[in-house]
C-alpha positions in Angstrom: 0.1 0.3 0.0 1.5 3.3 -1.0 2.1 6.2 1.7 -0.1 9.2 1.7 1.4 12.3 2.2 -0.6 15.4 2.8 0.9 19.0 1.2 -1.2 22.0 2.6 -0.4 25.5 1.4 -2.7 28.8 1.7 -2.7 28.4 -2.6 -0.4 27.1 -5.1 3.0 27.8 -3.8 3.4 25.1 -1.9 3.6 23.1 -5.5 7.4 24.2 -4.9 7.7 22.3 -2.0 5.7 19.0 -3.2 8.2 18.9 -6.6 11.2 18.5 -3.9 9.5 15.6 -2.5 8.4 13.8 -5.1 12.1 13.6 -6.5 12.6 12.0 -3.7 9.5 9.5 -2.9 7.7 9.3 -6.3 6.0 6.6 -5.5 3.8 8.2 -2.5 0.0 9.1 -3.3 0.5 13.1 -2.7 -2.7 14.9 -1.7 -2.2 18.7 -2.3 -4.6 21.4 -0.6 -4.7 24.5 -1.4 -6.7 26.8 1.2 -7.9 29.2 -1.8 -11.1 30.0 0.0 -9.0 31.9 2.6 -6.0 33.1 0.2 -3.7 34.9 0.7 -3.5 34.7 4.2 -1.7 38.1 5.1 -5.4 39.6 4.9 -6.3 37.4 8.3 -4.8 38.1 11.8 -2.7 35.6 13.6 -5.7 34.3 15.7 -7.9 33.7 12.5 -5.7 32.0 10.9 -5.0 29.7 13.7 -8.5 29.3 14.4 -9.3 28.4 10.5 -6.3 25.8 9.7 -5.8 23.7 12.7 -9.3 22.4 12.4 -9.3 22.2 8.9 -5.8 20.1 8.9 -8.1 17.9 11.3 -10.8 17.1 8.8 -8.0 16.6 5.8 -6.2 14.0 8.1 -9.4 12.2 8.6 -10.7 12.2 5.1 -7.4 11.1 3.5 -5.4 9.3 6.5 -1.7 10.5 5.8 1.2 9.1 6.9 3.0 12.7 7.0 1.5 16.3 6.5 4.0 19.0 5.4 2.7 22.6 5.7 4.1 24.5 3.0 3.3 27.7 3.9 5.6 30.2 5.8 2.5 32.0 7.1 0.5 28.9 8.4 4.2 27.7 9.8 5.5 29.8 11.5 1.5 30.0 13.6 0.4 26.7 13.9 2.8 24.3 13.8 2.8 23.7 18.1 -1.2 23.2 18.0 -0.8 20.9 15.1 1.5 18.6 17.2 -0.4 18.8 20.2 -4.0 18.1 18.5 -2.8 15.3 16.1 -0.7 12.3 16.1 0.2 12.7 11.9 4.0 13.9 12.1 4.2 17.5 10.7 6.5 19.1 8.5 6.8 23.1 8.5 8.3 25.7 6.3 10.1 28.6 8.1 12.4 31.3 6.7 15.7 30.0 6.0 17.9 32.1 8.0 20.3 30.0 9.5 22.1 28.6 6.1 21.6 31.8 4.3 23.7 33.8 7.0 26.2 31.1 6.8 26.8 30.9 3.7 26.8 34.6 2.9 30.3 36.3 2.1 29.6 39.6 2.5 27.5 39.1 5.7 24.3 41.0 3.9 21.4 38.7 3.9 17.7 39.8 2.8 14.4 38.1 3.6 11.8 38.2 1.2 8.4 37.1 2.6 5.0 38.4 2.9 4.4 41.3 5.3 2.7 38.9 7.8 5.9 36.1 7.8 8.7 39.4 8.3 6.8 41.0 11.2 6.6 37.8 13.2 8.6 37.6 16.6 9.4 34.0 15.2 11.2 35.3 12.0 13.1 37.9 14.4 14.0 35.2 17.0 15.5 33.2 14.2 17.4 36.3 13.1 18.3 36.6 16.8 19.7 32.8 17.0 21.3 32.5 13.7 22.2 35.9 11.9 25.9 35.3 12.7 27.0 38.3 12.6 25.3 39.3 9.3 23.0 42.5 8.7 19.8 40.5 8.0 16.9 43.0 6.3 13.3 41.9 6.3 11.4 42.8 2.7 8.0 42.3 3.3 6.2 42.1 0.0 2.8 43.2 -0.7 1.9 41.8 -4.0 4.4 38.9 -4.5 2.7 36.2 -3.7 -0.2 37.0 -6.1 1.7 37.5 -8.7 3.6 34.2 -8.6 0.5 32.4 -8.3 -1.1 34.7 -11.1 2.1 33.5 -13.4 1.6 30.2 -12.5 -2.0 30.1 -14.1 -0.3 31.4 -17.1 -1.6 35.1 -16.9 0.9 37.9 -17.9 3.3 39.5 -15.5 4.8 42.7 -16.1 8.9 42.7 -15.4 7.9 46.2 -13.5 5.5 44.6 -11.2 8.1 42.2 -10.0 11.1 44.5 -9.8 9.0 47.0 -7.4 8.7 44.0 -5.3 11.9 42.5 -4.8 13.9 46.1 -5.5 14.4 46.4 -1.9 16.2 43.6 -1.2 19.6 44.9 -2.7 21.6 46.9 -0.7 24.4 48.4 -2.6 27.9 49.8 -0.9 31.1 48.6 0.3 29.4 45.3 1.2 26.4 44.3 -1.2 23.7 42.2 -0.5 24.7 38.7 -1.8 21.7 36.0 -0.6 18.3 36.5 -0.6 16.1 34.1 1.3 12.4 32.9 -0.1 10.4 33.0 2.9 7.6 32.6 1.1 6.8 29.0 -1.3 5.0 31.1 -4.0 8.4 32.9 -4.8 10.7 30.3 -6.4 7.6 29.9 -9.1 9.2 33.3 -10.0 13.3 32.8 -9.7 13.8 32.8 -13.2 12.3 36.5 -13.4 14.2 37.1 -9.9 17.2 35.9 -11.4 16.8 38.0 -14.8 15.7 41.5 -13.2 18.0 41.3 -10.0 20.7 44.4 -10.3 23.9 41.7 -9.3 23.7 38.0 -9.1 23.0 36.5 -5.7 22.4 33.3 -3.7 18.4 32.9 -4.0 17.9 30.3 -1.0 14.8 28.2 -1.3 14.0 26.0 1.6 12.1 23.1 -0.6 15.2 20.8 -1.0 15.7 20.7 2.9 12.4 20.3 3.6 12.3 17.3 0.9 15.0 15.8 2.7 13.5 16.2 6.3 10.4 14.2 5.1 12.4 11.5 3.4 14.3 11.0 6.8 11.3 11.1 8.8 9.5 8.5 6.3 12.2 6.2 5.9 12.7 3.7 2.9 9.7 4.5 0.2 7.3 1.3 0.7 6.8 2.0 -3.3 8.8 3.6 -6.4 5.8 3.5 -9.0 3.9 7.0 -9.3 0.4 6.8 -7.8 -2.4 9.1 -8.8 -2.4 12.6 -6.9 -5.3 15.1 -6.0 -5.8 18.8 -6.1 -8.1 19.8 -3.7 -9.3 23.4 -3.2 -11.0 24.4 -0.2 -13.3 26.8 -2.1 -14.9 23.6 -4.0 -13.6 24.7 -7.5 -12.5 22.3 -9.8 -9.1 23.0 -11.5 -9.2 23.5 -15.0 -7.5 21.4 -17.7 -5.0 24.2 -18.3 -4.0 24.2 -14.8 -3.9 20.7 -14.0 -1.3 20.6 -17.2 0.6 23.7 -15.5 0.8 21.7 -12.3 1.6 18.5 -13.5 5.3 19.1 -13.6 5.4 19.4 -10.2 3.8 16.0 -9.4 6.3 14.2 -11.6 5.4 10.8 -13.1 2.3 11.1 -10.8 -1.1 11.2 -12.5 -3.3 14.4 -11.2 -6.9 12.6 -10.6 
């Protein structure tokens, strides 16, 4: 019997995490859940997100019986992981800003954290900086519209260079020591990584936490039960049925698995 892995995000950005997990565990049965009925989470208070997500994850666990659940959303992970682990027996893997590896690898000691406004304002993020900055100057950038732009791009909508550059430009600090590392602190942002690289005023190291998350999932689950691709499902909490065009756009993230 193939294992079931549940991947949850506020929207479609968590597919960047799913893609890396699939590379390591191609034989798992994947359930991807986008909480589009509540997207974007930045429009809601911390208490509202906790009240929304914790019981919703419980319903999803009951419906799909996953062996492990991935919260592929920085905003949700920084708020609900403790609640989830207390409420449910299923193992959880969260997504938090990769500040520790970014600061460890920076040569100029200038690091930017590009996230949603909620993520960069959260005490959780500030504590990561306090604990792991390792002498780096860490700049927090709260992007207003970048997650929505990434989501629109994935759906095939045209996104202008100007709109993207407006969101990422504050990451780049010039001077004697330039910014050399940018943490992508939202799982939506790697969807636009090629555009970021093109538009950046100089080359930087973009830190995507997805490969590390996938390795953590793989370590927790151990030897895969199967390597044969399984059927996969995409669930939208709004009840919408994904269009054929969207399924086609998402198919590469699921590897060889068939999206049912």
